[in-house]
N, C-alpha and C positions, 0 to 999 in steps of 0.2 A: 118621234121627231120628224120633224120635215126632211122632205128630198134631199135640197138641197145643203141643209146641214150634213147629213148621209156623209153624203157626197162632197164634203167642204173642199177636199185636194182635185175635185173635177174641175179643170180648168172652162168648161163651156159656163157650167153653173156660175164661177165665179166674174166673168166675163157676162152673164146675163145681169149679176148685181149691179156691175158696172154699169150697164146699158138703162137702168131703171134711173141711176142716178142721170147721166146722160139727159136721160130724155127730159127727167125736171129742169136740169140747166136751158135745155133748148125751149121748153115751153117758158120758164118764169126768168131765166136772165140773158138769153141771149139767142142766136140762131146757129143751128148745128151742121154744120160743112163737114161731108165725110171723102177723106181722099182715100189716094191708094196707100197712104204709109203713115195715116190717123185720122183723128176727128177735131175738129173745132168749134168752140161757142165763142163766137162773135158778138162781144156786147156793146151797148153806148156805156157801159160802166167798166171801164177800165179795169177793176177787180174780178171782172168776171171774163176776161178777155185768157180763156184757157185751152190745153192742147191734150190731147191724151194718143200719146204716140201708142202702134204696133209695133215696134221694135226699138234698139238701140240706135239701129243706122237713121229711124225717120228723126232723130232728135235735127241730126246733121240738118234737116230742111228747115227747121222751125225760126219762125221769125221769134227775135227777141223779144218783142213786148207783151208776149203772152209767156202764161204761169204755164207750167208743164205740171201734170197730174199724171205719176207713174207707177202704175201699178206694181206688186211686188214680184209679178212673172218677169219685168221687162228689167235688164241688169244694165247701168249706165257705164260706160269704161270710162278708165283714167283720164282720157283726151276729152271729154264732157264733163268730169268732174271739175276741171277746171274753167268752167264757163257758166256753169249753174250748180247753186249750192241748195242742201234742202232747208227750210223754213217751217218745214209742220209736216205731221201723218195723217190722214184719213182711217180709222179704222171704218171696215164695211162688217155690219153685224147682220144676223137672221136669228129671229125667235125660234129658240130651238123648241117648245110645247106652243103649237096655237090653241091650245084649249085654255093655254095658262089664265090664270083669274089672279087677281091681286086686290089690295085696300082701295077702294075709292074715296072720293069725297061726294056722298051722299045730297049734299047741297048744291052741289053744282048740276046747273043743265047744260047739255050737250046739244048744239043744233046745227044742223048741216045747212051751208048758207046756198042759197038757192036765189037770191032778189040783190039788186046794187045795195040796197040798205044793209043787207046780211055781209056782205063785200066790204062796207065801207065800216062795221065793225070790227071784222076779222082785219083787215089795212090797220085802223089804229091801234088794235092792239097788238099785230105783229111788229108794226114799227118800234112804239114802244116797248113792247115787250125784248128786243133788241139790242134799242140805241140807250144808252146811260146819259145822255146829253139831248136837251131841245134842239140844240144846232145839228146835233146826229138825227135826229127824227126829221127834223126838217127835209135833210137830205136826202134820206133812206123813203119817207112815206109816199111824197106821189108816184114814186119808178116803182116802189113795190105795187100800190095801188091799182097803176095802169095794169102790170103784168096780170094783175089778179083778177080785174075786169074782161081782159081778153081769156081768162081760159074759164069763166065761170059757168059757160053753157058744154064745156069738156064734158062729155059722161064720161071720160075714164078719170075723171079729178075731181076730189069731196074735199071741199072746205068746212073744216068744224069749228064753231065756236064755241067756248064755253063761257057758262054765263054765271054770277052769283048774285043773287036779288036784282035779275035783269039788267047785270053791269056787266058787258064782256071783258074777263079777263085773262082768256089764254087763246091757242087758236093750236091748231094742227092741219098738214094739207099731207092727203093720201093720194098717190098716184098710181093707178092700176096699170104695168105695162109688163108683157110677157108675161101675163098668169104669177106675177111677182106685185106685192102691195107694197110700195115704196113713202114711208114715213117720212116727211119733211116740214121745215118752219115749225119747228114744237117751238111756243115762247108764250111765257106767261109775265102778267105785270109784274115788275118788283117788288112789290107791297102782298101780291098774294102767290108767292114764291113758298115752297114746303109746308104748303095745303094742300096737295094730292090733286093739283088741278093738272099736272101732266099725265099723272098716271090715270086721271079721269078719263082725260081726252086718248090717252092711247088703246086703253082698254077699249073705248067704243069704235076706235080702228078696227084694235085687230077682231072687235066681234062683226064688224060687217062685211069686212077679208073674210072670216069664216062663211057666213053667211051666203058670200059669192063662190066659193071653194076656191080661193085663193091658194098657190101652191106652197108661198113663203111670205114672210112679211120680214121688211130689210130694214135698215136706215143706217146711216154711216155719220160717224161724229169725231171729234178731235183727238187723236191718240191719248189717253192716258188723262183726259181731264175728267172733269167734275161729272159732265155728262156721262162721260166714256162707265163710270164708274154706277151710274144712275141705271141707264141701262143695262146692266148685267144684273144687277138686282133683280131687274125685270124678265130678267129669264134669257136676255139676246148675248147670241156669243159670236164673240169673234169668228170670222170667216180669211179675211185678208184685209192688209193696208195696202195705204196710196202715197207716197210719199209728194210731197208739195213743193215743187223745185221754182228757185227764180233765179235770172241771168244775174251773172256777177259783172258789175260796173267796170 
């Protein structure tokens, strides 16, 4: 069992998992600004204008246009509960056994993206994997693609594409930060779901992280979602929750 999970009550370890996520957001969703009372992600997409407060008092300095991500070690007082409502929760998880192996789809070929052509495959598959309609795809694709291109040459990031008979069918992204491998952007084309694509992708991420002597492998997902149950079956365990708060109009 990895050290972060052994000491899952250790606040420093929890904050390191959160920092890995903030690092992802600052590279793929906006720009990170650290102030004395919290960290902001400023984005050209309003869905990703996010504030991570350092304390309850920090909330009083918040711009109401920003979504609040509130780690469970920060408590919101009754006054602030009148201004913000909890709309969802993220659970931060760590793989309990880094040597874990599970059944994969041996027909799937995993390739690390290292060219613009590869990133095109990644971006198209990512957008279709996350978007339910052509309208949503058109809104998300170019924005995601630009972020992916900007990060292609970053050696702390691995873009993975899953191919079935040379067709890109699934993707995931791994970001190394503070000796933690963070798994992000796990997406599969709708018609290829429940065929072991995501499992095969994540196994490759785990193998590469182990080969690089990474201390812990983490991800976050919506609490009590289908994905939350899926990751538990793979051996990821809950470390802490982070509430998502929106201003009450």
